[in-house]
Structure formats: C-alpha cells, structure tokens
ROKE-693613 format. One record per residue (C-alpha): z, y, x. Coordinates in steps of 0.25 Angstrom, whole numbers, plus 5000, padded with zeros to 4 digits. Example, Ala and Ser with C-alpha at 12.3 -4.5 7.8 and 13.67 -1.06 7.14 Angstrom:
BEGIN
PT    c3    c2    c1
PT  5031  4982  5049
PT  5029  4996  5055
This chain:
BEGIN
PT    c3    c2    c1
PT  4399  4994  4818
PT  4410  4990  4808
PT  4421  5002  4808
PT  4411  5013  4812
PT  4412  5020  4799
PT  4427  5019  4796
PT  4434  5031  4793
PT  4447  5035  4801
PT  4459  5035  4793
PT  4467  5048  4792
PT  4477  5048  4804
PT  4488  5058  4802
PT  4485  5070  4809
PT  4499  5073  4815
PT  4500  5059  4821
PT  4485  5060  4827
PT  4490  5073  4834
PT  4502  5066  4839
PT  4495  5055  4845
PT  4484  5064  4851
PT  4496  5072  4857
PT  4503  5060  4862
PT  4516  5064  4854
PT  4516  5052  4844
PT  4528  5044  4844
PT  4522  5031  4839
PT  4507  5031  4844
PT  4506  5017  4840
PT  4508  5020  4825
PT  4495  5029  4825
PT  4486  5023  4837
PT  4479  5010  4836
PT  4476  5002  4823
PT  4483  5007  4811
PT  4494  4998  4804
PT  4484  4994  4794
PT  4473  4990  4805
PT  4463  4999  4799
PT  4463  5011  4808
PT  4464  5014  4823
PT  4469  5027  4830
PT  4466  5030  4844
PT  4470  5042  4853
PT  4459  5043  4865
PT  4460  5057  4872
PT  4447  5060  4877
PT  4439  5050  4869
PT  4426  5055  4861
PT  4424  5043  4852
PT  4432  5030  4849
PT  4429  5017  4843
PT  4437  5004  4840
PT  4429  4992  4844
PT  4430  4977  4844
PT  4421  4966  4847
PT  4413  4969  4834
PT  4416  4982  4829
PT  4418  4997  4832
PT  4424  5008  4824
PT  4425  5023  4828
PT  4438  5030  4829
PT  4436  5045  4825
PT  4443  5057  4831
PT  4455  5062  4822
PT  4453  5076  4817
PT  4467  5081  4821
PT  4470  5074  4834
PT  4462  5074  4847
PT  4458  5060  4852
PT  4464  5053  4841
PT  4453  5043  4835
PT  4455  5035  4822
PT  4446  5025  4815
PT  4445  5011  4808
PT  4451  4999  4815
PT  4445  4987  4822
PT  4452  4974  4825
PT  4455  4971  4840
PT  4448  4985  4843
PT  4446  4992  4856
PT  4444  5007  4858
PT  4430  5012  4863
PT  4431  5026  4869
PT  4420  5036  4871
PT  4424  5046  4881
PT  4417  5059  4884
PT  4405  5057  4892
PT  4401  5044  4884
PT  4409  5034  4892
PT  4415  5023  4883
PT  4427  5015  4885
PT  4433  5004  4877
PT  4448  5000  4877
PT  4459  4994  4870
PT  4468  5003  4861
PT  4482  5002  4865
PT  4487  5005  4852
PT  4481  4993  4845
PT  4491  4984  4853
PT  4504  4980  4848
PT  4518  4981  4855
PT  4520  4974  4868
PT  4536  4973  4868
PT  4542  4962  4859
PT  4554  4964  4851
PT  4563  4956  4861
PT  4560  4966  4872
PT  4562  4978  4863
PT  4576  4972  4859
PT  4580  4970  4873
PT  4575  4983  4879
PT  4582  4990  4867
PT  4595  4983  4870
PT  4594  4985  4885
PT  4594  4970  4889
PT  4579  4968  4893
PT  4581  4963  4907
PT  4566  4961  4910
PT  4563  4975  4905
PT  4552  4976  4916
PT  4544  4966  4908
PT  4543  4974  4895
PT  4544  4989  4901
PT  4534  4995  4910
PT  4519  4992  4912
PT  4514  4978  4911
PT  4500  4972  4911
PT  4499  4963  4899
PT  4489  4957  4889
PT  4493  4961  4876
PT  4486  4958  4863
PT  4474  4951  4871
PT  4473  4965  4880
PT  4476  4967  4895
PT  4484  4980  4898
PT  4498  4986  4901
PT  4510  4987  4893
PT  4519  4999  4895
PT  4532  5000  4890
PT  4543  5011  4893
PT  4557  5014  4888
PT  4558  5028  4882
PT  4567  5029  4870
PT  4568  5044  4868
PT  4552  5046  4870
PT  4545  5052  4859
PT  4531  5046  4865
PT  4528  5039  4877
PT  4514  5037  4883
PT  4509  5029  4894
PT  4500  5038  4903
PT  4492  5034  4916
PT  4479  5034  4923
PT  4474  5026  4912
PT  4475  5037  4901
PT  4474  5049  4910
PT  4488  5052  4908
PT  4487  5056  4894
PT  4500  5054  4887
PT  4493  5054  4873
PT  4484  5042  4877
PT  4494  5030  4877
PT  4507  5034  4869
PT  4516  5022  4868
PT  4523  5013  4857
PT  4537  5016  4855
PT  4545  5003  4853
PT  4556  5011  4845
PT  4571  5008  4848
PT  4568  5001  4861
PT  4563  5015  4867
PT  4551  5008  4873
PT  4537  5012  4872
PT  4525  5004  4875
PT  4510  5003  4875
PT  4500  4992  4880
PT  4488  4998  4886
PT  4477  4988  4887
PT  4467  4988  4898
PT  4477  4995  4908
PT  4480  4987  4921
PT  4488  4986  4933
PT  4488  4999  4942
PT  4488  5009  4930
PT  4496  5021  4933
PT  4506  5026  4921
PT  4517  5034  4916
PT  4524  5036  4903
PT  4522  5050  4896
PT  4534  5052  4887
PT  4538  5063  4876
PT  4552  5064  4876
PT  4561  5069  4863
PT  4555  5081  4857
PT  4541  5077  4863
PT  4545  5082  4877
PT  4535  5078  4887
PT  4541  5071  4899
PT  4537  5068  4913
PT  4528  5057  4914
PT  4536  5044  4918
PT  4534  5033  4926
PT  4537  5019  4920
PT  4552  5015  4922
PT  4548  5001  4922
PT  4535  5003  4930
PT  4531  4991  4940
PT  4522  5001  4948
PT  4521  5015  4953
PT  4511  5025  4959
PT  4513  5028  4974
PT  4522  5040  4975
PT  4522  5051  4973
PT  4513  5048  4961
PT  4523  5042  4950
PT  4515  5034  4940
PT  4519  5020  4937
PT  4508  5009  4939
PT  4506  4997  4931
PT  4509  4985  4941
PT  4510  4970  4937
PT  4522  4962  4939
PT  4523  4947  4942
PT  4510  4946  4951
PT  4517  4941  4963
PT  4517  4926  4965
PT  4531  4923  4971
PT  4533  4913  4981
PT  4548  4914  4983
PT  4553  4904  4973
PT  4561  4896  4984
PT  4567  4910  4988
PT  4573  4913  4975
PT  4578  4899  4973
PT  4587  4901  4986
PT  4590  4916  4985
PT  4604  4914  4979
PT  4608  4908  4992
PT  4600  4919  5000
PT  4608  4930  4993
PT  4621  4923  4992
PT  4634  4930  4997
PT  4636  4920  5008
PT  4622  4920  5012
PT  4616  4929  5024
PT  4611  4942  5019
PT  4604  4952  5029
PT  4596  4962  5022
PT  4586  4970  5029
PT  4584  4984  5020
PT  4571  4990  5020
PT  4564  5003  5015
PT  4550  4997  5014
PT  4543  5011  5016
PT  4549  5013  5030
PT  4552  5000  5036
PT  4537  4999  5042
PT  4525  5007  5039
PT  4510  5003  5041
PT  4505  5010  5053
PT  4517  5018  5053
PT  4513  5025  5040
PT  4513  5019  5026
PT  4524  5009  5021
PT  4521  4995  5021
PT  4516  4987  5009
PT  4525  4977  5002
PT  4515  4967  5007
PT  4517  4972  5021
PT  4531  4972  5021
PT  4531  4958  5015
PT  4527  4953  5029
PT  4531  4965  5038
PT  4545  4967  5033
PT  4548  4954  5028
PT  4545  4947  5041
PT  4553  4957  5048
PT  4566  4956  5041
PT  4564  4940  5040
PT  4562  4940  5055
PT  4575  4949  5057
PT  4583  4938  5049
PT  4586  4947  5037
PT  4588  4939  5024
PT  4584  4951  5015
PT  4576  4962  5013
PT  4581  4974  5005
PT  4571  4984  5001
PT  4575  4998  4998
PT  4571  5001  4983
PT  4557  4998  4980
PT  4557  5003  4966
PT  4547  5015  4965
PT  4552  5028  4969
PT  4545  5042  4970
PT  4552  5047  4982
PT  4550  5040  4996
PT  4563  5046  5001
PT  4572  5040  4991
PT  4568  5026  4997
PT  4567  5021  4983
PT  4581  5024  4979
PT  4577  5034  4969
PT  4567  5024  4961
PT  4559  5027  4949
PT  4550  5014  4947
PT  4562  5004  4947
PT  4552  4993  4943
PT  4542  4997  4953
PT  4541  4992  4967
PT  4536  5005  4974
PT  4521  5006  4976
PT  4524  5012  4991
PT  4523  4997  4996
PT  4514  4991  4985
PT  4513  4983  4972
PT  4524  4976  4965
PT  4517  4963  4968
PT  4517  4967  4983
PT  4532  4969  4983
PT  4534  4956  4976
PT  4526  4950  4988
PT  4536  4956  4998
PT  4548  4950  4991
PT  4541  4937  4991
PT  4537  4938  5005
PT  4552  4941  5009
PT  4556  4929  5002
PT  4547  4921  5009
PT  4553  4926  5022
PT  4567  4923  5017
PT  4570  4937  5014
PT  4578  4941  5001
PT  4572  4954  4995
PT  4582  4965  4989
PT  4578  4978  4984
PT  4587  4991  4983
PT  4588  4994  4968
PT  4591  5008  4963
PT  4597  5008  4948
PT  4607  5018  4951
PT  4598  5032  4949
PT  4583  5036  4948
PT  4576  5049  4952
PT  4574  5060  4943
PT  4558  5060  4946
PT  4552  5065  4933
PT  4543  5052  4932
PT  4556  5043  4933
PT  4566  5038  4923
PT  4574  5052  4921
PT  4573  5057  4907
PT  4562  5046  4905
PT  4561  5049  4890
PT  4566  5063  4890
PT  4581  5058  4889
PT  4590  5053  4899
PT  4585  5039  4898
PT  4588  5031  4910
PT  4598  5041  4916
PT  4611  5047  4910
PT  4609  5061  4904
PT  4621  5067  4910
PT  4619  5070  4925
PT  4633  5066  4927
PT  4629  5052  4924
PT  4614  5052  4926
PT  4612  5060  4939
PT  4614  5056  4954
PT  4617  5069  4961
PT  4616  5063  4975
PT  4602  5058  4973
PT  4597  5067  4961
PT  4594  5055  4953
PT  4596  5050  4939
PT  4606  5039  4935
PT  4603  5027  4926
PT  4611  5027  4913
PT  4617  5013  4915
PT  4624  5014  4901
PT  4610  5014  4894
PT  4605  4999  4891
PT  4591  5001  4892
PT  4593  5008  4906
PT  4603  4997  4910
PT  4592  4987  4906
PT  4582  4994  4914
PT  4590  4994  4927
PT  4594  4980  4925
PT  4580  4975  4922
PT  4574  4983  4934
PT  4584  4975  4943
PT  4579  4961  4937
PT  4565  4966  4939
PT  4565  4967  4954
PT  4573  4954  4954
PT  4563  4947  4946
PT  4549  4953  4948
PT  4551  4954  4963
PT  4560  4943  4966
PT  4570  4952  4974
PT  4582  4945  4979
PT  4592  4957  4976
PT  4594  4971  4973
PT  4602  4981  4980
PT  4607  4991  4970
PT  4607  5005  4976
PT  4619  5015  4974
PT  4628  5007  4966
PT  4640  5016  4968
PT  4632  5028  4961
PT  4631  5019  4949
PT  4644  5014  4947
PT  4652  5027  4949
PT  4650  5038  4940
PT  4655  5048  4949
PT  4647  5044  4961
PT  4644  5057  4970
PT  4649  5065  4959
PT  4660  5076  4959
PT  4670  5077  4948
PT  4664  5082  4935
PT  4650  5076  4938
PT  4652  5063  4932
PT  4656  5056  4919
PT  4667  5046  4920
PT  4666  5033  4913
PT  4671  5029  4899
PT  4685  5026  4906
PT  4684  5040  4915
PT  4681  5032  4927
PT  4669  5034  4937
PT  4663  5020  4936
PT  4650  5019  4929
PT  4652  5008  4920
PT  4638  5008  4915
PT  4632  5007  4929
PT  4643  4996  4932
PT  4638  4988  4920
PT  4623  4990  4924
PT  4626  4984  4939
PT  4633  4972  4933
PT  4622  4969  4922
PT  4611  4971  4933
PT  4618  4961  4942
PT  4621  4951  4931
PT  4606  4952  4928
PT  4601  4951  4942
PT  4609  4939  4946
PT  4607  4932  4932
PT  4593  4933  4932
PT  4590  4932  4948
PT  4601  4923  4953
PT  4602  4924  4969
PT  4599  4938  4970
PT  4607  4948  4976
PT  4612  4961  4970
PT  4617  4972  4980
PT  4625  4985  4977
PT  4625  4997  4986
PT  4639  5001  4982
PT  4647  5010  4991
PT  4660  5010  4984
PT  4672  5001  4983
PT  4668  4997  4968
PT  4674  4984  4966
PT  4666  4971  4964
PT  4652  4975  4967
PT  4647  4962  4971
PT  4656  4954  4962
PT  4652  4947  4950
PT  4650  4955  4936
PT  4659  4943  4930
PT  4671  4948  4940
PT  4669  4962  4937
PT  4660  4966  4949
PT  4646  4973  4948
PT  4639  4959  4951
PT  4631  4963  4964
PT  4630  4952  4974
PT  4631  4962  4986
PT  4637  4975  4989
PT  4633  4984  5001
PT  4645  4986  5010
PT  4644  5001  5012
PT  4658  5002  5017
PT  4656  4993  5029
PT  4643  5001  5031
PT  4650  5014  5032
PT  4662  5010  5040
PT  4653  5001  5050
PT  4642  5012  5053
PT  4654  5022  5054
PT  4660  5013  5065
PT  4648  5010  5073
PT  4643  5024  5073
PT  4655  5028  5081
PT  4656  5028  5096
PT  4663  5015  5100
PT  4674  5024  5107
PT  4678  5028  5093
PT  4676  5015  5086
PT  4691  5010  5088
PT  4695  5022  5078
PT  4687  5016  5068
PT  4690  5001  5070
PT  4693  4999  5055
PT  4678  5003  5051
PT  4674  4989  5056
PT  4686  4981  5050
PT  4690  4988  5037
PT  4677  4983  5031
PT  4682  4968  5030
PT  4693  4972  5021
PT  4683  4973  5009
PT  4671  4965  5016
PT  4672  4953  5005
PT  4676  4962  4992
PT  4661  4962  4989
PT  4648  4955  4994
PT  4644  4965  5005
PT  4631  4969  5011
PT  4632  4977  5024
PT  4623  4988  5023
PT  4616  4996  5034
PT  4606  5001  5025
PT  4596  5013  5024
PT  4607  5022  5020
PT  4613  5021  5033
PT  4601  5026  5041
PT  4596  5038  5033
PT  4600  5053  5029
PT  4606  5056  5044
PT  4613  5043  5046
PT  4604  5039  5057
PT  4600  5024  5060
PT  4609  5013  5063
PT  4605  5014  5078
PT  4608  5029  5077
PT  4622  5028  5071
PT  4627  5020  5083
PT  4634  5027  5095
PT  4629  5028  5109
PT  4617  5028  5117
PT  4605  5019  5114
PT  4611  5006  5119
PT  4624  5009  5113
PT  4617  5012  5098
PT  4610  4998  5100
PT  4623  4991  5105
PT  4631  4997  5093
PT  4620  4994  5083
PT  4619  4980  5087
PT  4634  4979  5086
PT  4633  4984  5072
PT  4624  4974  5068
PT  4632  4963  5074
PT  4644  4969  5066
PT  4636  4969  5054
PT  4630  4956  5054
PT  4643  4949  5057
PT  4652  4956  5046
PT  4653  4950  5033
PT  4642  4955  5023
PT  4627  4954  5021
PT  4618  4964  5029
PT  4609  4974  5027
PT  4601  4982  5037
PT  4592  4994  5035
PT  4578  4993  5042
PT  4577  4998  5055
PT  4592  4996  5058
PT  4589  4982  5062
PT  4582  4988  5075
PT  4591  5000  5077
PT  4581  5011  5072
PT  4586  5024  5079
PT  4581  5033  5068
PT  4586  5035  5054
PT  4577  5028  5044
PT  4566  5037  5039
PT  4560  5032  5025
PT  4546  5039  5029
PT  4543  5031  5041
PT  4545  5017  5047
PT  4555  5011  5055
PT  4555  5014  5069
PT  4550  5001  5074
PT  4547  5007  5088
PT  4561  5006  5092
PT  4560  4991  5093
PT  4554  4993  5106
PT  4567  4996  5112
PT  4574  4983  5116
PT  4587  4988  5110
PT  4582  4990  5096
PT  4574  4978  5096
PT  4587  4971  5100
PT  4594  4977  5088
PT  4583  4970  5079
PT  4585  4957  5086
PT  4599  4957  5084
PT  4598  4960  5069
PT  4588  4948  5069
PT  4598  4939  5076
PT  4610  4945  5067
PT  4603  4941  5055
PT  4600  4927  5060
PT  4614  4924  5064
PT  4619  4929  5051
PT  4610  4920  5044
PT  4613  4908  5053
PT  4628  4909  5053
PT  4634  4907  5039
PT  4647  4913  5044
PT  4640  4926  5045
PT  4636  4926  5030
PT  4643  4916  5022
PT  4655  4925  5021
PT  4650  4938  5020
PT  4657  4940  5007
PT  4669  4931  5009
PT  4681  4936  5017
PT  4683  4922  5022
PT  4671  4923  5031
PT  4677  4934  5040
PT  4689  4935  5049
PT  4692  4946  5059
PT  4694  4940  5073
PT  4697  4953  5080
PT  4699  4965  5071
PT  4709  4974  5078
PT  4702  4977  5092
PT  4702  4992  5089
PT  4701  4996  5104
PT  4691  4987  5108
PT  4682  4987  5095
PT  4680  4973  5095
PT  4679  4966  5082
PT  4678  4950  5079
PT  4677  4943  5065
PT  4674  4928  5061
PT  4664  4925  5051
PT  4665  4912  5043
PT  4655  4904  5034
PT  4658  4892  5027
PT  4665  4880  5032
PT  4657  4874  5043
PT  4649  4887  5046
PT  4651  4892  5061
PT  4661  4904  5062
PT  4655  4917  5067
PT  4663  4927  5076
PT  4657  4941  5077
PT  4663  4950  5088
PT  4660  4965  5090
PT  4663  4974  5102
PT  4660  4988  5097
PT  4663  4996  5109
PT  4653  4998  5120
PT  4662  4990  5130
PT  4659  4976  5135
PT  4672  4967  5132
PT  4673  4955  5140
PT  4684  4944  5138
PT  4687  4949  5125
PT  4694  4939  5117
PT  4691  4937  5102
PT  4697  4925  5093
PT  4688  4916  5087
PT  4692  4908  5074
PT  4688  4894  5080
PT  4688  4887  5094
PT  4675  4883  5101
PT  4662  4889  5105
PT  4655  4900  5099
PT  4642  4904  5101
PT  4638  4920  5104
PT  4628  4919  5093
PT  4624  4934  5093
PT  4628  4946  5103
PT  4622  4959  5100
PT  4623  4963  5115
PT  4613  4952  5117
PT  4601  4955  5126
PT  4592  4951  5114
PT  4597  4963  5107
PT  4596  4973  5119
PT  4611  4971  5123
PT  4617  4968  5136
PT  4618  4953  5134
PT  4633  4953  5136
PT  4641  4942  5129
PT  4647  4928  5129
PT  4636  4920  5134
PT  4632  4914  5121
PT  4645  4907  5117
PT  4661  4907  5119
PT  4671  4897  5118
PT  4684  4900  5112
PT  4698  4899  5119
PT  4711  4894  5113
PT  4716  4909  5115
PT  4721  4915  5102
PT  4715  4928  5099
PT  4718  4936  5085
PT  4721  4926  5074
PT  4712  4915  5081
PT  4717  4904  5090
PT  4706  4904  5100
PT  4697  4916  5105
PT  4686  4918  5116
PT  4684  4929  5126
PT  4671  4937  5123
PT  4662  4947  5130
PT  4659  4958  5120
PT  4647  4966  5123
PT  4648  4981  5121
PT  4644  4985  5106
PT  4642  4971  5102
PT  4644  4960  5091
PT  4643  4946  5095
PT  4643  4934  5085
PT  4650  4920  5089
PT  4647  4908  5082
PT  4655  4896  5081
PT  4649  4883  5088
PT  4650  4870  5079
PT  4647  4857  5084
C-alpha cells in the first residue's frame, strides 16, 4: 500500500529521549504530524509495530533507534494509528497529537486576565466532538509546571503516554483524547520546576470523583438533567426576599437516615424521603452541608478538594440535580454550604499544585490555618479569585441552587483570626482586615446576584464586622443574610441554666434586640451546636425528661417568634437526646415517645404559623416589626412582644413564661383592643403538654398595662410560649 516504503525522517535523538522519558515541555512540537505534513511521530509504550492508516492507505512507523517506544514514519491525511501489541493483538485508535487546540483565544484571554466567570466550561474534563472525533478534552491551570500529563486507567497511569499541550502565558495545559468516554478515572502527573516529580493531582475543576478513600477524578458529563423548575425560578426572588418566611432545615446527607440503618441514602432516595419529610414539617428551605467532594468523612465536607464535584457518596451529578429539582417541585429552596475559606493539605489536592504555592499563600502566616491544619486561598491572585467566583456560579448555574451559605467568613476577613501576635502579617495599612478576602466576598456576591437574581447568599460570620448583609454599593460585603451567632450564644446560655437562676441572666434574652435589625439575620441552631461534647438541644435543657421537653418547646416558641429567619439542624426538630454522630443515622426511634413526637408536631405547627402570619416574617429585618410589651418582669421571667407586618396584617403577640411555675391571672398589655386567638401554645396536649392555657382566645380589657391602653389576664403554663393572633372582621 502507499507509504509502506517511505523512510522515516531524522528525529533529533535528544528530543526523542525526552518524549520517551515524559520530560518534553512541548510534546505537540514533536508528536503527531510534522509542521510540513510529511512525517508522523508517535510514542506508544509497549507497542511492537505501528502503522498510520486511513480508509485507503497504510504507512508503517519505524522505531527510533535512540528512544524506546518512539515511532517515526511518513504522514497520511486523516490518519489513525494501528498498533500491534505483544502477543499479536491489534488495536486501531486516533492519535491525540494530530488534533489542534480546543481552547479559543477569548478563553485564553479571560483565563489569563482572571475574569472567566464560566471557568468550568473550559477547564476540567469535557466530553466533546472535536474535529469530527468524539472524546474528552482535559484542561488544567499549572503555570509553573515544566510538563503536565494526563494519566488514568486508559493509559496504565503512564505519565509518558499523554503529555499535554502548554497554552503559554495562560498557564493552562490541555489535550483532547479521542475515544475516551464517561466514567474514565484520571489525575494529572506534573513535573515542577527543575523536573521535580510531584504527587499525582486530582482535577481542580473535576466534576466527579472516585469513592473515597480512592482519590482519582472521574469524567462526568454536565447538563444531562432536564429541569422542570422554571416556575420555581420565576418566583424565587419573592421566596428568598427579606420580608418572606424562611425556615431552613439543615442536613448532613450521610447521617440523616440510612438504608437499613447502614449505608447513606442516595440522592434519588433523598429526593423523596428527605424532601417529603422537610416539606411535611413546613420548612421553606433545605440546607445541605458541603456536598463538594472531600477525602475525609469526619470533616463533614468542610475540607473539600473537589470543589466542582458533588460527592459521589450519594450518587452522580445528574442525580444531585434531580434532588434539587424535586425539592423545588415540593416548594423547598435548596441551599448548600460553600467553603471558599480553606482547603486540606492532602497531597492529591490543591496544595503546591504545580510545585509552587499556586492556590495558597506561600507564607504560612497568611496561607495556613492553625486551627484546622488547612491551607488558605490567595485571594489576591486574580486566577485564584476567578476560580472561586466561578465555582460559586457553577453551583448556582449547573444545579439551580437557591443560595450558598458561606462558611467561616470571619476566618477570611481577619488576618489575625485565631493567631497570636507575630503569627500574622498586617495589611498594607497595618491593620488586621484582609482586604483581598473582603474584595473577593464582594465580587462573588455581586456576580452571584447579578447572574442569578433571587438567590440568597448567606454568611456564617461570628464577629461584629459591619455591613455583612449590606449592599456592596453601600460599603457592605453584599450578602443577603448573616447568621446571628450572638443571639445563638446568648439564647443557648440562658436556656441551659436552671430556671431558678435565669432571673440573673435576663439580659441574655433582651440585649439581642438592640442589634437585631442591623443586619438581615438568620437565627441558627446548626450542627456546630450539637457536636464536640456540646450535647444535643434536648441535652442542653435543664431538669428531668419532662422539664427538658418543656424547656425545648419553649425555646422553639421563643425562636420562631423572634425577629429573624430560622435554621434548625436535623434531629433537633424532635429533640434527639444524643449528640449528633456523623457516622450513624438520627435516633428516629425516640419518636415512639409522645414527648419527642410532640416536639416534632410543635415545629411543624410553628413553621405553618410563621408562614401563615405575615407579622411573624415581614418585619424580620425591620425594627418597625417588633415592640416589647413586657421586658422587665425579671423576677417572673415572663417576656411579651408584638410582631407587626404590613398595614392590614393581623398583629401577633408572643408571651413566654420561662419558669416551671404556672401563672394565672397574669396581666399583659395588648397593642389593640378586641379578641385575640390563642393560635399556638407550646403546652398543648398535641405537643405532649399539660393543655393549660386560655381556652382558645382572650378578650382585652380597658385596663392599661405597660405602655398599652388595654390588656388581658392570661394563664401562662410553666415553661411555655403562647402566640396570640389579632382577630379582624
């Protein structure tokens, strides 16, 4: 056939040896067809004979005399490689080195500039059709590498088999591997400066991973799920608005419930069991702890390595999308915890990715978290900032998430966070604020709200840093909401005390109102409050079993009546006695106890009342929506306040008795005269209580009390919260 007698051209011996050894910095300059189109060079470790073939011709490639497994021969147009392996087996495949680049000039420019908001569409592993061939395009940022190879099951993890093409100043390396498909396991083999061999690296923009403890990335397609939530997206802005009800059920997917008590539920199982459960209890949102891939179960996802990969512990990316879609169909928003503050030091991760401090700061005073033994992102590097902003947009775009709860914001915005003097580097002005991290947070919030109006960005921020939930144009960080950790600490401290001592800590329940409207607050009882020896919400309450349940129900009555959105960690909705254990499921068996079942019923009814009564949510972030009616009953530990909505909304009065003493004939002022329905009483027998109260309604009298012209004589059960709703004709 044509080309059989063509003599190989003289390939430089040194270049051939570098190809064979996997150290050539520019393999595409040697491998594949030559620039003049006359010759082909192939590197095929283990091959006995190699031919270039097309539909009509064949030309044998001959072994290079100075380099093992390097073959050279005459070129054919539109060729494939026919390979004879030891034992006589023959395989025909496309040559990756005959294909041109995939990345375009605009992508290169935006990557280099650090402004490519859809970075995940050009980096990572993508199934594509390129130059009429189907395969996978790999691209990774490693600007200081001398050579990057893609390795995996498909090439025997041989770093000499598929060295990648450098895209020059962008620092990106890419290759198109024809014939490769979904499910392929891969990593990057990188030579750092001076040819130093680095540990194999997982893909920073990989969309799938192997099951831990294996650490390879897996080729997974995006965009397969056919979304059915267009109506939800259209009305999402109203659902997430600051004057809308927001009651969040926080969940660790691996330990909520387990199949037969053993394995975690899949995304598809959760799409029915978890979603239906949360919807039945009246929550408005689910918040899942970080679902980005992470190597260690005990980190609960807060030390992620695969920032673009939903954890395979519960299924595929497509199945995670189905979980979100099903939540939307049941009227639940889906929020995910997001961790841009740090990443673990596992050798297959981002640390020293190309042999240099690429994603992290080089100086440990800026780049290492002493509390968590993790590395800190270098927010001042445009490519890193772009990587993180793009990651946030990825979750909102590809998975239709309704918001991100950003973890550990305080650790990002303060350079001295958890550090002693001399262990941190001041900013340019000598201060402790991390200007670069602050700018990153502003940029990510502007991008998130700009591209996905109606979502909710939520900060877990534990300090008094001003303007966390204020607009960037007003000097704020641009979040929609901030966790109110001051309220949480004070409230849990108060309720954890024996009632006989509560009168000495009265201000722990009153002080919070002085700052309750400075931010758009979420009231969080999160996983952090039921781990590491803190016990459970039930366990924190004083007294015997009945007292603990009474205190817990009173706490929830207080929480749902207090200004701010609500968040409750799984298991606390029925008063799980044990501390949360991520290695097993919740203690569902306690629901056989009527007292625990009563707590669950109370949470359901609190959610329904909160959603049904505008006064309980419209003023969550507006001081005009709250007014003390009784704030100084120190000896009695009785509290009463008014919640207002918009003009025309019925008023709601919340009254608490936080002692174990029933109080009858207790006078409380009401803001307007008339009949008030006793809409919820935590002592109701429906919640396992003693059914003491006010027979369903009260009428005010023209007797002044406090600052009000009318009042009512109430029966206040011990350790209780009562909601009265104004009746309007």
